[in-house]
KEKOLFI-531089 format. One record per residue (C-alpha): residue number from 1; residue in three letters; x, y, z. Coordinates in pm, whole numbers, padded with zeros to 5 digits. Last residue first. Layout:
% residues N
+-----+-----+--------+--------+--------+
!   k !   r !   east !  north !     up !
+-----+-----+--------+--------+--------+
! NUM ! ALA !      X !      Y !      Z !
...
+-----+-----+--------+--------+--------+
//
This chain:
% residues 423
+-----+-----+--------+--------+--------+
!   k !   r !   east !  north !     up !
+-----+-----+--------+--------+--------+
! 423 ! UNK !  04025 ! -04184 !  03323 !
! 422 ! UNK !  03830 ! -04166 !  03651 !
! 421 ! UNK !  03512 ! -03971 !  03587 !
! 420 ! UNK !  03438 ! -03639 !  03752 !
! 419 ! UNK !  03248 ! -03518 !  04058 !
! 418 ! UNK !  03545 ! -03579 !  04287 !
! 417 ! UNK !  03394 ! -03798 !  04560 !
! 416 ! UNK !  03112 ! -03969 !  04370 !
! 415 ! UNK !  03331 ! -04000 !  04059 !
! 414 ! UNK !  03604 ! -04175 !  04258 !
! 413 ! UNK !  03352 ! -04408 !  04426 !
! 412 ! UNK !  03202 ! -04505 !  04091 !
! 411 ! UNK !  03549 ! -04568 !  03946 !
! 410 ! UNK !  03642 ! -04780 !  04248 !
! 409 ! UNK !  03327 ! -04984 !  04197 !
! 408 ! UNK !  03413 ! -05051 !  03831 !
! 407 ! UNK !  03781 ! -05126 !  03894 !
! 406 ! UNK !  03692 ! -05361 !  04181 !
! 405 ! UNK !  03436 ! -05541 !  03966 !
! 404 ! UNK !  03692 ! -05584 !  03685 !
! 403 ! UNK !  03961 ! -05730 !  03908 !
! 402 ! UNK !  04321 ! -05667 !  03798 !
! 401 ! UNK !  04327 ! -05334 !  03980 !
! 400 ! UNK !  04547 ! -05064 !  03823 !
! 399 ! UNK !  04337 ! -04776 !  03695 !
! 398 ! UNK !  04027 ! -04787 !  03915 !
! 397 ! UNK !  04230 ! -04917 !  04209 !
! 396 ! UNK !  04472 ! -04623 !  04185 !
! 395 ! UNK !  04189 ! -04371 !  04147 !
! 394 ! UNK !  04005 ! -04519 !  04445 !
! 393 ! UNK !  04321 ! -04496 !  04657 !
! 392 ! UNK !  04384 ! -04135 !  04550 !
! 391 ! UNK !  04030 ! -04032 !  04643 !
! 390 ! UNK !  04010 ! -04226 !  04972 !
! 389 ! UNK !  04311 ! -04059 !  05134 !
! 388 ! UNK !  04165 ! -03988 !  05481 !
! 387 ! UNK !  04124 ! -03623 !  05383 !
! 386 ! UNK !  03917 ! -03739 !  05087 !
! 385 ! UNK !  03687 ! -03940 !  05314 !
! 384 ! UNK !  03647 ! -03649 !  05557 !
! 383 ! UNK !  03561 ! -03414 !  05270 !
! 382 ! UNK !  03297 ! -03652 !  05139 !
! 381 ! UNK !  03145 ! -03683 !  05487 !
! 380 ! UNK !  03146 ! -03303 !  05524 !
! 379 ! UNK !  02966 ! -03266 !  05189 !
! 378 ! UNK !  02687 ! -03501 !  05313 !
! 377 ! UNK !  02635 ! -03318 !  05645 !
! 376 ! UNK !  02353 ! -03092 !  05517 !
! 375 ! UNK !  02161 ! -03387 !  05376 !
! 374 ! UNK !  02155 ! -03470 !  05005 !
! 373 ! UNK !  02327 ! -03804 !  05053 !
! 372 ! UNK !  02627 ! -04004 !  04938 !
! 371 ! UNK !  02953 ! -04031 !  05133 !
! 370 ! UNK !  02842 ! -04334 !  05336 !
! 369 ! UNK !  02690 ! -04508 !  05034 !
! 368 ! UNK !  02990 ! -04464 !  04804 !
! 367 ! UNK !  03242 ! -04563 !  05073 !
! 366 ! UNK !  03041 ! -04877 !  05155 !
! 365 ! UNK !  03043 ! -04976 !  04788 !
! 364 ! UNK !  03418 ! -04911 !  04761 !
! 363 ! UNK !  03474 ! -05128 !  05071 !
! 362 ! UNK !  03259 ! -05404 !  04920 !
! 361 ! UNK !  03480 ! -05412 !  04608 !
! 360 ! UNK !  03798 ! -05393 !  04815 !
! 359 ! UNK !  03685 ! -05681 !  05039 !
! 358 ! UNK !  03584 ! -05894 !  04741 !
! 357 ! UNK !  03924 ! -05829 !  04582 !
! 356 ! UNK !  04091 ! -05943 !  04904 !
! 355 ! UNK !  04279 ! -05711 !  05138 !
! 354 ! UNK !  04633 ! -05819 !  05229 !
! 353 ! UNK !  04798 ! -05510 !  05077 !
! 352 ! UNK !  04570 ! -05287 !  05288 !
! 351 ! UNK !  04497 ! -04946 !  05129 !
! 350 ! UNK !  04135 ! -05006 !  05036 !
! 349 ! UNK !  04079 ! -05183 !  05369 !
! 348 ! UNK !  04225 ! -04884 !  05556 !
! 347 ! UNK !  03992 ! -04652 !  05361 !
! 346 ! UNK !  03697 ! -04855 !  05487 !
! 345 ! UNK !  03820 ! -04833 !  05847 !
! 344 ! UNK !  03880 ! -04457 !  05824 !
! 343 ! UNK !  03530 ! -04402 !  05681 !
! 342 ! UNK !  03359 ! -04628 !  05938 !
! 341 ! UNK !  03460 ! -04421 !  06240 !
! 340 ! UNK !  03133 ! -04440 !  06438 !
! 339 ! UNK !  03051 ! -04081 !  06332 !
! 338 ! UNK !  03074 ! -04187 !  05968 !
! 337 ! UNK !  02843 ! -04483 !  06027 !
! 336 ! UNK !  02592 ! -04260 !  06209 !
! 335 ! UNK !  02606 ! -04010 !  05920 !
! 334 ! UNK !  02529 ! -04284 !  05669 !
! 333 ! UNK !  02244 ! -04408 !  05890 !
! 332 ! UNK !  02103 ! -04053 !  05911 !
! 331 ! UNK !  02124 ! -04015 !  05533 !
! 330 ! UNK !  01935 ! -04344 !  05495 !
! 329 ! UNK !  01664 ! -04220 !  05729 !
! 328 ! UNK !  01635 ! -03892 !  05532 !
! 327 ! UNK !  01556 ! -04062 !  05205 !
! 326 ! UNK !  01701 ! -04343 !  04998 !
! 325 ! UNK !  01871 ! -04679 !  05047 !
! 324 ! UNK !  02213 ! -04816 !  05132 !
! 323 ! UNK !  02393 ! -04751 !  05463 !
! 322 ! UNK !  02299 ! -05091 !  05611 !
! 321 ! UNK !  02391 ! -05277 !  05293 !
! 320 ! UNK !  02739 ! -05123 !  05243 !
! 319 ! UNK !  02827 ! -05159 !  05612 !
! 318 ! UNK !  02732 ! -05528 !  05603 !
! 317 ! UNK !  02945 ! -05579 !  05293 !
! 316 ! UNK !  03236 ! -05392 !  05452 !
! 315 ! UNK !  03213 ! -05623 !  05756 !
! 314 ! UNK !  03199 ! -05933 !  05534 !
! 313 ! UNK !  03511 ! -05823 !  05343 !
! 312 ! UNK !  03695 ! -05726 !  05664 !
! 311 ! UNK !  03623 ! -06066 !  05821 !
! 310 ! UNK !  03755 ! -06248 !  05512 !
! 309 ! UNK !  04069 ! -06033 !  05489 !
! 308 ! UNK !  04154 ! -06056 !  05859 !
! 307 ! UNK !  04296 ! -05757 !  06042 !
! 306 ! UNK !  04035 ! -05806 !  06320 !
! 305 ! UNK !  04033 ! -05538 !  06590 !
! 304 ! UNK !  03944 ! -05220 !  06399 !
! 303 ! UNK !  03713 ! -05388 !  06149 !
! 302 ! UNK !  03535 ! -05559 !  06438 !
! 301 ! UNK !  03487 ! -05227 !  06620 !
! 300 ! UNK !  03345 ! -05073 !  06301 !
! 299 ! UNK !  03097 ! -05359 !  06273 !
! 298 ! UNK !  02994 ! -05330 !  06641 !
! 297 ! UNK !  02931 ! -04957 !  06614 !
! 296 ! UNK !  02721 ! -05003 !  06299 !
! 295 ! UNK !  02520 ! -05290 !  06454 !
! 294 ! UNK !  02393 ! -05076 !  06742 !
! 293 ! UNK !  02038 ! -05218 !  06745 !
! 292 ! UNK !  01900 ! -04897 !  06590 !
! 291 ! UNK !  02131 ! -04941 !  06291 !
! 290 ! UNK !  02013 ! -05298 !  06242 !
! 289 ! UNK !  01649 ! -05187 !  06273 !
! 288 ! UNK !  01709 ! -04917 !  06010 !
! 287 ! UNK !  01847 ! -05176 !  05773 !
! 286 ! UNK !  01554 ! -05411 !  05838 !
! 285 ! UNK !  01304 ! -05127 !  05779 !
! 284 ! UNK !  01474 ! -05035 !  05450 !
! 283 ! UNK !  01463 ! -05399 !  05337 !
! 282 ! UNK !  01089 ! -05420 !  05399 !
! 281 ! UNK !  00989 ! -05318 !  05041 !
! 280 ! UNK !  01174 ! -05612 !  04889 !
! 279 ! UNK !  01505 ! -05585 !  04704 !
! 278 ! UNK !  01722 ! -05780 !  04946 !
! 277 ! UNK !  02011 ! -05735 !  05188 !
! 276 ! UNK !  01990 ! -05625 !  05552 !
! 275 ! UNK !  01949 ! -05978 !  05690 !
! 274 ! UNK !  02226 ! -06110 !  05465 !
! 273 ! UNK !  02487 ! -05851 !  05561 !
! 272 ! UNK !  02402 ! -05875 !  05931 !
! 271 ! UNK !  02439 ! -06254 !  05922 !
! 270 ! UNK !  02774 ! -06226 !  05738 !
! 269 ! UNK !  02895 ! -05977 !  05997 !
! 268 ! UNK !  02798 ! -06223 !  06274 !
! 267 ! UNK !  02963 ! -06520 !  06097 !
! 266 ! UNK !  03292 ! -06331 !  06052 !
! 265 ! UNK !  03285 ! -06195 !  06408 !
! 264 ! UNK !  03226 ! -06541 !  06556 !
! 263 ! UNK !  03508 ! -06686 !  06347 !
! 262 ! UNK !  03748 ! -06400 !  06431 !
! 261 ! UNK !  03711 ! -06444 !  06806 !
! 260 ! UNK !  03867 ! -06145 !  06983 !
! 259 ! UNK !  03549 ! -05938 !  07002 !
! 258 ! UNK !  03348 ! -06219 !  07160 !
! 257 ! UNK !  03113 ! -06035 !  07398 !
! 256 ! UNK !  03057 ! -05732 !  07173 !
! 255 ! UNK !  02983 ! -05943 !  06867 !
! 254 ! UNK !  02746 ! -06162 !  07073 !
! 253 ! UNK !  02558 ! -05853 !  07201 !
! 252 ! UNK !  02525 ! -05708 !  06850 !
! 251 ! UNK !  02389 ! -06041 !  06727 !
! 250 ! UNK !  02133 ! -06045 !  07009 !
! 249 ! UNK !  02025 ! -05689 !  06928 !
! 248 ! UNK !  01967 ! -05802 !  06564 !
! 247 ! UNK !  01790 ! -06131 !  06648 !
! 246 ! UNK !  01500 ! -05963 !  06825 !
! 245 ! UNK !  01212 ! -06188 !  06712 !
! 244 ! UNK !  01080 ! -05928 !  06462 !
! 243 ! UNK !  01423 ! -05908 !  06300 !
! 242 ! UNK !  01438 ! -06285 !  06261 !
! 241 ! UNK !  01086 ! -06292 !  06114 !
! 240 ! UNK !  01178 ! -06024 !  05860 !
! 239 ! UNK !  01490 ! -06217 !  05762 !
! 238 ! UNK !  01287 ! -06538 !  05729 !
! 237 ! UNK !  01046 ! -06359 !  05494 !
! 236 ! UNK !  01336 ! -06221 !  05289 !
! 235 ! UNK !  01508 ! -06556 !  05253 !
! 234 ! UNK !  01870 ! -06622 !  05354 !
! 233 ! UNK !  01799 ! -06566 !  05721 !
! 232 ! UNK !  01804 ! -06939 !  05810 !
! 231 ! UNK !  02162 ! -07011 !  05702 !
! 230 ! UNK !  02313 ! -06695 !  05848 !
! 229 ! UNK !  02119 ! -06748 !  06173 !
! 228 ! UNK !  02251 ! -07105 !  06186 !
! 227 ! UNK !  02604 ! -06969 !  06155 !
! 226 ! UNK !  02528 ! -06733 !  06445 !
! 225 ! UNK !  02425 ! -07029 !  06660 !
! 224 ! UNK !  02732 ! -07231 !  06571 !
! 223 ! UNK !  02965 ! -06940 !  06639 !
! 222 ! UNK !  02803 ! -06875 !  06976 !
! 221 ! UNK !  02817 ! -07245 !  07061 !
! 220 ! UNK !  03189 ! -07252 !  06992 !
! 219 ! UNK !  03255 ! -06915 !  07159 !
! 218 ! UNK !  03092 ! -07015 !  07487 !
! 217 ! UNK !  03398 ! -06967 !  07708 !
! 216 ! UNK !  03247 ! -06681 !  07907 !
! 215 ! UNK !  02871 ! -06659 !  07938 !
! 214 ! UNK !  02667 ! -06345 !  07867 !
! 213 ! UNK !  02695 ! -06362 !  07488 !
! 212 ! UNK !  02613 ! -06733 !  07495 !
! 211 ! UNK !  02289 ! -06662 !  07678 !
! 210 ! UNK !  02209 ! -06378 !  07437 !
! 209 ! UNK !  02251 ! -06606 !  07137 !
! 208 ! UNK !  02048 ! -06885 !  07293 !
! 207 ! UNK !  01764 ! -06641 !  07369 !
! 206 ! UNK !  01768 ! -06511 !  07011 !
! 205 ! UNK !  01744 ! -06868 !  06882 !
! 204 ! UNK !  01448 ! -06922 !  07113 !
! 203 ! UNK !  01267 ! -06619 !  06967 !
! 202 ! UNK !  01340 ! -06739 !  06612 !
! 201 ! UNK !  01152 ! -07061 !  06673 !
! 200 ! UNK !  01383 ! -07363 !  06690 !
! 199 ! UNK !  01413 ! -07612 !  06404 !
! 198 ! UNK !  01752 ! -07492 !  06275 !
! 197 ! UNK !  01880 ! -07467 !  06632 !
! 196 ! UNK !  01779 ! -07826 !  06700 !
! 195 ! UNK !  01959 ! -07948 !  06389 !
! 194 ! UNK !  02267 ! -07747 !  06484 !
! 193 ! UNK !  02269 ! -07906 !  06827 !
! 192 ! UNK !  02154 ! -07740 !  07143 !
! 191 ! UNK !  02406 ! -07736 !  07422 !
! 190 ! UNK !  02357 ! -07979 !  07708 !
! 189 ! UNK !  02462 ! -07804 !  08020 !
! 188 ! UNK !  02816 ! -07883 !  08121 !
! 187 ! UNK !  02864 ! -08124 !  08404 !
! 186 ! UNK !  03126 ! -08020 !  08654 !
! 185 ! UNK !  03213 ! -08321 !  08862 !
! 184 ! UNK !  03109 ! -08292 !  09222 !
! 183 ! UNK !  03350 ! -08233 !  09504 !
! 182 ! UNK !  03224 ! -08396 !  09823 !
! 181 ! UNK !  03068 ! -08153 !  10063 !
! 180 ! UNK !  03233 ! -08181 !  10402 !
! 179 ! UNK !  03024 ! -08354 !  10662 !
! 178 ! UNK !  02925 ! -08157 !  10970 !
! 177 ! UNK !  02554 ! -08225 !  10925 !
! 176 ! UNK !  02491 ! -08497 !  10671 !
! 175 ! UNK !  02430 ! -08366 !  10314 !
! 174 ! UNK !  02071 ! -08383 !  10183 !
! 173 ! UNK !  01990 ! -08027 !  10287 !
! 172 ! UNK !  02292 ! -07889 !  10098 !
! 171 ! UNK !  02194 ! -08072 !  09781 !
! 170 ! UNK !  01843 ! -07931 !  09798 !
! 169 ! UNK !  01979 ! -07579 !  09843 !
! 168 ! UNK !  02217 ! -07617 !  09549 !
! 167 ! UNK !  01935 ! -07744 !  09328 !
! 166 ! UNK !  01711 ! -07456 !  09432 !
! 165 ! UNK !  01987 ! -07206 !  09357 !
! 164 ! UNK !  02047 ! -07360 !  09014 !
! 163 ! UNK !  01676 ! -07354 !  08935 !
! 162 ! UNK !  01650 ! -06992 !  09045 !
! 161 ! UNK !  01944 ! -06898 !  08822 !
! 160 ! UNK !  01785 ! -07065 !  08521 !
! 159 ! UNK !  01450 ! -06898 !  08588 !
! 158 ! UNK !  01615 ! -06560 !  08633 !
! 157 ! UNK !  01806 ! -06599 !  08308 !
! 156 ! UNK !  01493 ! -06701 !  08118 !
! 155 ! UNK !  01300 ! -06408 !  08262 !
! 154 ! UNK !  01580 ! -06167 !  08171 !
! 153 ! UNK !  01592 ! -06304 !  07818 !
! 152 ! UNK !  01217 ! -06267 !  07780 !
! 151 ! UNK !  01228 ! -05915 !  07919 !
! 150 ! UNK !  01510 ! -05824 !  07680 !
! 149 ! UNK !  01311 ! -05959 !  07385 !
! 148 ! UNK !  01004 ! -05760 !  07493 !
! 147 ! UNK !  01214 ! -05447 !  07541 !
! 146 ! UNK !  01363 ! -05486 !  07194 !
! 145 ! UNK !  01019 ! -05534 !  07042 !
! 144 ! UNK !  00878 ! -05234 !  07229 !
! 143 ! UNK !  01171 ! -05023 !  07111 !
! 142 ! UNK !  01099 ! -05122 !  06752 !
! 141 ! UNK !  00732 ! -05025 !  06794 !
! 140 ! UNK !  00825 ! -04694 !  06957 !
! 139 ! UNK !  01061 ! -04619 !  06669 !
! 138 ! UNK !  00785 ! -04695 !  06417 !
! 137 ! UNK !  00543 ! -04468 !  06603 !
! 136 ! UNK !  00800 ! -04187 !  06608 !
! 135 ! UNK !  00868 ! -04231 !  06237 !
! 134 ! UNK !  00495 ! -04215 !  06163 !
! 133 ! UNK !  00458 ! -03899 !  06374 !
! 132 ! UNK !  00754 ! -03738 !  06199 !
! 131 ! UNK !  00607 ! -03827 !  05859 !
! 130 ! UNK !  00262 ! -03698 !  05961 !
! 129 ! UNK !  00411 ! -03369 !  06078 !
! 128 ! UNK !  00605 ! -03334 !  05754 !
! 127 ! UNK !  00285 ! -03402 !  05555 !
! 126 ! UNK !  00092 ! -03140 !  05754 !
! 125 ! UNK !  00371 ! -02887 !  05701 !
! 124 ! UNK !  00368 ! -02962 !  05329 !
! 123 ! UNK ! -00011 ! -02905 !  05318 !
! 122 ! UNK !  00031 ! -02571 !  05499 !
! 121 ! UNK !  00308 ! -02470 !  05262 !
! 120 ! UNK !  00084 ! -02558 !  04966 !
! 119 ! UNK ! -00201 ! -02351 !  05112 !
! 118 ! UNK !  00030 ! -02056 !  05168 !
! 117 ! UNK !  00160 ! -02083 !  04812 !
! 116 ! UNK ! -00197 ! -02092 !  04680 !
! 115 ! UNK ! -00295 ! -01787 !  04886 !
! 114 ! UNK !  00010 ! -01602 !  04756 !
! 113 ! UNK ! -00092 ! -01690 !  04401 !
! 112 ! UNK ! -00447 ! -01567 !  04464 !
! 111 ! UNK ! -00315 ! -01240 !  04607 !
! 110 ! UNK ! -00081 ! -01197 !  04311 !
! 109 ! UNK ! -00372 ! -01255 !  04070 !
! 108 ! UNK ! -00582 ! -00995 !  04256 !
! 107 ! UNK ! -00296 ! -00745 !  04244 !
! 106 ! UNK ! -00263 ! -00803 !  03870 !
! 105 ! UNK ! -00640 ! -00755 !  03824 !
! 104 ! UNK ! -00627 ! -00427 !  04021 !
! 103 ! UNK ! -00340 ! -00303 !  03805 !
! 102 ! UNK ! -00528 ! -00397 !  03487 !
! 101 ! UNK ! -00833 ! -00206 !  03613 !
! 100 ! UNK ! -00617 !  00100 !  03691 !
!  99 ! UNK ! -00476 !  00088 !  03339 !
!  98 ! UNK ! -00827 !  00054 !  03194 !
!  97 ! UNK ! -00945 !  00355 !  03397 !
!  96 ! UNK ! -00650 !  00563 !  03276 !
!  95 ! UNK ! -00717 !  00462 !  02916 !
!  94 ! UNK ! -01085 !  00560 !  02958 !
!  93 ! UNK ! -00982 !  00901 !  03102 !
!  92 ! UNK ! -00761 !  00961 !  02802 !
!  91 ! UNK ! -01039 !  00854 !  02564 !
!  90 ! UNK ! -01287 !  01085 !  02745 !
!  89 ! UNK ! -01048 !  01378 !  02713 !
!  88 ! UNK ! -00996 !  01304 !  02345 !
!  87 ! UNK ! -01374 !  01290 !  02297 !
!  86 ! UNK ! -01416 !  01627 !  02473 !
!  85 ! UNK ! -01155 !  01778 !  02243 !
!  84 ! UNK ! -01331 !  01629 !  01944 !
!  83 ! UNK ! -01666 !  01768 !  02064 !
!  82 ! UNK ! -01513 !  02115 !  02110 !
!  81 ! UNK ! -01364 !  02100 !  01763 !
!  80 ! UNK ! -01701 !  01992 !  01625 !
!  79 ! UNK ! -01877 !  02280 !  01805 !
!  78 ! UNK ! -01623 !  02527 !  01661 !
!  77 ! UNK ! -01668 !  02376 !  01316 !
!  76 ! UNK ! -02047 !  02405 !  01350 !
!  75 ! UNK ! -02021 !  02771 !  01457 !
!  74 ! UNK ! -01792 !  02840 !  01164 !
!  73 ! UNK ! -02035 !  02664 !  00929 !
!  72 ! UNK ! -02326 !  02866 !  01070 !
!  71 ! UNK ! -02134 !  03183 !  01002 !
!  70 ! UNK ! -02055 !  03067 !  00651 !
!  69 ! UNK ! -02422 !  02971 !  00604 !
!  68 ! UNK ! -02524 !  03321 !  00709 !
!  67 ! UNK ! -02284 !  03465 !  00456 !
!  66 ! UNK ! -02420 !  03234 !  00189 !
!  65 ! UNK ! -02775 !  03346 !  00270 !
!  64 ! UNK ! -02668 !  03703 !  00219 !
!  63 ! UNK ! -02501 !  03613 ! -00109 !
!  62 ! UNK ! -02813 !  03428 ! -00221 !
!  61 ! UNK ! -03026 !  03732 ! -00144 !
!  60 ! UNK ! -02789 !  03957 ! -00337 !
!  59 ! UNK ! -02798 !  03718 ! -00628 !
!  58 ! UNK ! -03175 !  03699 ! -00619 !
!  57 ! UNK ! -03194 !  04076 ! -00630 !
!  56 ! UNK ! -02947 !  04081 ! -00915 !
!  55 ! UNK ! -03152 !  03827 ! -01103 !
!  54 ! UNK ! -03469 !  04035 ! -01056 !
!  53 ! UNK ! -03305 !  04338 ! -01221 !
!  52 ! UNK ! -03197 !  04645 ! -01033 !
!  51 ! UNK ! -03314 !  04988 ! -01182 !
!  50 ! UNK ! -03031 !  05176 ! -01348 !
!  49 ! UNK ! -02865 !  05434 ! -01134 !
!  48 ! UNK ! -02857 !  05788 ! -01289 !
!  47 ! UNK ! -02515 !  05914 ! -01367 !
!  46 ! UNK ! -02435 !  06260 ! -01241 !
!  45 ! UNK ! -02232 !  06528 ! -01424 !
!  44 ! UNK ! -02085 !  06818 ! -01241 !
!  43 ! UNK ! -01737 !  06735 ! -01342 !
!  42 ! UNK ! -01714 !  06474 ! -01610 !
!  41 ! UNK ! -01881 !  06145 ! -01620 !
!  40 ! UNK ! -01842 !  05835 ! -01398 !
!  39 ! UNK ! -01595 !  05545 ! -01428 !
!  38 ! UNK ! -01834 !  05254 ! -01440 !
!  37 ! UNK ! -02136 !  05413 ! -01601 !
!  36 ! UNK ! -01933 !  05637 ! -01829 !
!  35 ! UNK ! -01715 !  05348 ! -01942 !
!  34 ! UNK ! -02017 !  05138 ! -02029 !
!  33 ! UNK ! -02135 !  05410 ! -02265 !
!  32 ! UNK ! -02466 !  05570 ! -02188 !
!  31 ! UNK ! -02768 !  05429 ! -02351 !
!  30 ! UNK ! -02957 !  05683 ! -02558 !
!  29 ! UNK ! -03294 !  05829 ! -02477 !
!  28 ! UNK ! -03450 !  06039 ! -02759 !
!  27 ! UNK ! -03634 !  05745 ! -02920 !
!  26 ! UNK ! -03800 !  05637 ! -02599 !
!  25 ! UNK ! -03946 !  05975 ! -02548 !
!  24 ! UNK ! -03848 !  06142 ! -02234 !
!  23 ! UNK ! -04063 !  06111 ! -01926 !
!  22 ! UNK ! -04108 !  06436 ! -01763 !
!  21 ! UNK ! -03981 !  06469 ! -01410 !
!  20 ! UNK ! -04196 !  06698 ! -01201 !
!  19 ! UNK ! -04363 !  06422 ! -00999 !
!  18 ! UNK ! -04031 !  06294 ! -00858 !
!  17 ! UNK ! -03928 !  05914 ! -00913 !
!  16 ! UNK ! -03985 !  05674 ! -00619 !
!  15 ! UNK ! -03689 !  05495 ! -00447 !
!  14 ! UNK ! -03667 !  05112 ! -00410 !
!  13 ! UNK ! -03471 !  05065 ! -00730 !
!  12 ! UNK ! -03231 !  05335 ! -00620 !
!  11 ! UNK ! -03108 !  05126 ! -00328 !
!  10 ! UNK ! -03054 !  04819 ! -00548 !
!   9 ! UNK ! -02871 !  05034 ! -00803 !
!   8 ! UNK ! -02655 !  05185 ! -00533 !
!   7 ! UNK ! -02561 !  04833 ! -00412 !
!   6 ! UNK ! -02490 !  04721 ! -00766 !
!   5 ! UNK ! -02262 !  05018 ! -00823 !
!   4 ! UNK ! -02079 !  04949 ! -00495 !
!   3 ! UNK ! -02020 !  04588 ! -00600 !
!   2 ! UNK ! -01898 !  04703 ! -00943 !
!   1 ! UNK ! -01651 !  04930 ! -00773 !
+-----+-----+--------+--------+--------+
//
């Protein structure tokens, strides 16, 4: 009601008074009570609106300005809300872009990793190719050496035969026609002595070995020659020289020719064991050369035909050395020994009551080397050894042998086969 009264007062302040109205004296005019102004008079009475003061005009103007400011505030709030909504949309879009960027970076990292793997595989393939090529070149070199030794032996044999034929022809020409040839005493060719064999070049020693392998009844000279090889091949340099001269194929030939002679077989196995021993860098090449010359087959044949403790000990030692080493070549030698029948022969030595302690120790070492290996056929070699009875024999020797070295080697062999210690 007060607001309406102020509005009417503001309206009346702008109206002009009529000309007929007479201004009353100031003394006769009395202020109406506040209740009459607010509530109104009686019936038929009218209350004249008091003229608006300057403060009321200012108040009304301020209120109008406040209303405009409220409207402006609402518009500002609406604009702010719209800006906030737009900002939220931009933030969401930014998050999506960042996620897509992270995905692209992950794909790029995967591509780089795949490229690195491909490069590594390519490098590995190159290395494998180089290894195969190197092995092929080494095999060709060994074959060339064997062929050269064979050619030299063949030439020596042809020369000897030609000399004999020429001598026979000369003797026949000197005989009178029609006369019967008088029997001539058989004169054996002068065999080289041990001193001469020790001073001979290795190539000549190989020739003597092959000559005795091809001639029946030459066991004594064959044994002497092989014993000289054992003596001369004690050093690593001498062993390398012997291998280069073709001694290993000659030894294999002598072992094949004199299978029944225990002395020849003992000396030949001892020579193989010494040539393939050592800690130098060339020991692996000598072991591979022995395998290539057929030594594994000859050793297994000796173990099968010679139930002699000393021969069996040297044969097991040669097997142990030839199958020792590392890498794929060693695994191939171990597999070649197993295919030749070495596992059954080694197990037979472990079980033989006549076997010496040295033979049992070397047999355990050969069993360890033949059954070792990370190749695909390694588990099959272990299984074959266990089926032959190697595990129980190694356990018995580990627990009951009176020789410390035998117990130690048997324990190693048992752990290699079973994967657990012998207790």
